[in-house]
C-alpha positions in Angstrom: 32.1 -37.5 111.3 28.8 -35.2 110.7 24.9 -35.3 111.6 23.1 -34.7 108.6 19.2 -33.5 108.8 16.6 -36.3 107.6 15.5 -33.6 104.9 18.8 -33.9 103.2 19.5 -35.0 99.5 22.5 -36.6 98.0 23.5 -33.5 96.0 24.2 -31.4 99.1 24.0 -32.7 102.7 22.3 -30.6 105.2 24.5 -30.8 108.2 23.9 -29.8 111.7 27.6 -30.5 113.1 30.7 -31.8 112.5 31.8 -33.8 115.6 34.5 -36.8 116.5 33.4 -40.1 115.8 33.3 -40.4 119.9 31.1 -37.9 120.3 28.7 -38.8 117.4 28.1 -42.2 118.9 27.6 -40.5 122.3 24.8 -38.4 120.5 23.4 -41.2 118.6 23.1 -43.7 121.7 21.4 -40.9 123.6 17.8 -41.7 123.9 16.8 -37.9 123.5 18.3 -38.2 119.9 17.4 -41.9 119.1 14.9 -42.7 116.4 14.1 -42.2 112.5 14.9 -38.6 112.6 18.5 -38.2 112.8 21.4 -40.0 110.4 24.8 -40.6 111.3 27.5 -39.7 108.4 30.8 -40.8 108.3 33.2 -39.3 105.5 36.7 -38.1 104.8 35.8 -36.6 101.5 35.1 -32.9 100.7 33.6 -32.6 104.4 34.1 -28.8 104.0 33.2 -28.4 100.5 30.4 -25.9 100.5 29.0 -27.5 96.9 28.8 -31.1 99.0 27.5 -29.9 102.5 25.6 -26.9 103.7 26.0 -26.3 107.5 22.3 -25.7 108.8 21.7 -23.4 112.2 21.3 -25.4 115.5 17.9 -24.1 117.0 19.1 -25.7 120.3 16.7 -28.2 121.1 19.5 -30.6 121.6 21.6 -28.4 123.6 21.3 -30.5 126.5 22.4 -33.6 124.9 25.5 -31.7 123.9 26.1 -30.4 127.5 25.3 -33.5 129.1 27.5 -35.6 127.0 30.7 -32.7 127.0 30.2 -33.0 123.2 32.8 -30.6 121.5 31.2 -29.5 118.3 34.1 -29.2 115.8 32.1 -27.3 113.0 28.6 -25.7 112.4 26.4 -23.1 111.0 28.1 -20.5 113.4 31.6 -21.5 111.9 32.4 -19.5 108.6 31.9 -21.3 105.8 33.9 -21.0 102.3 31.8 -19.6 99.5 30.4 -22.3 96.9 32.9 -22.3 94.2 30.5 -21.6 90.9 30.3 -24.4 88.3 31.8 -23.8 84.7 29.2 -23.2 82.1 
């Protein structure tokens, strides 16, 4: 489960946090994050593949939401990301 940026594309999703399904539901149910600017994405494939997903920095604007719901972020931009594999030419 991850929370993706609205300004993302199918080639490489911009991901803010990876969280559990239960925590994602809490985030998306909160009135402070409800609306057209957020997208909840479910996937079990290639979740840590840097060619498919890039974690973007958290600017802290939703720190209260995470705190108020005791959200455990499994992965985010601060988590060390493996380098993207170069594509064969």
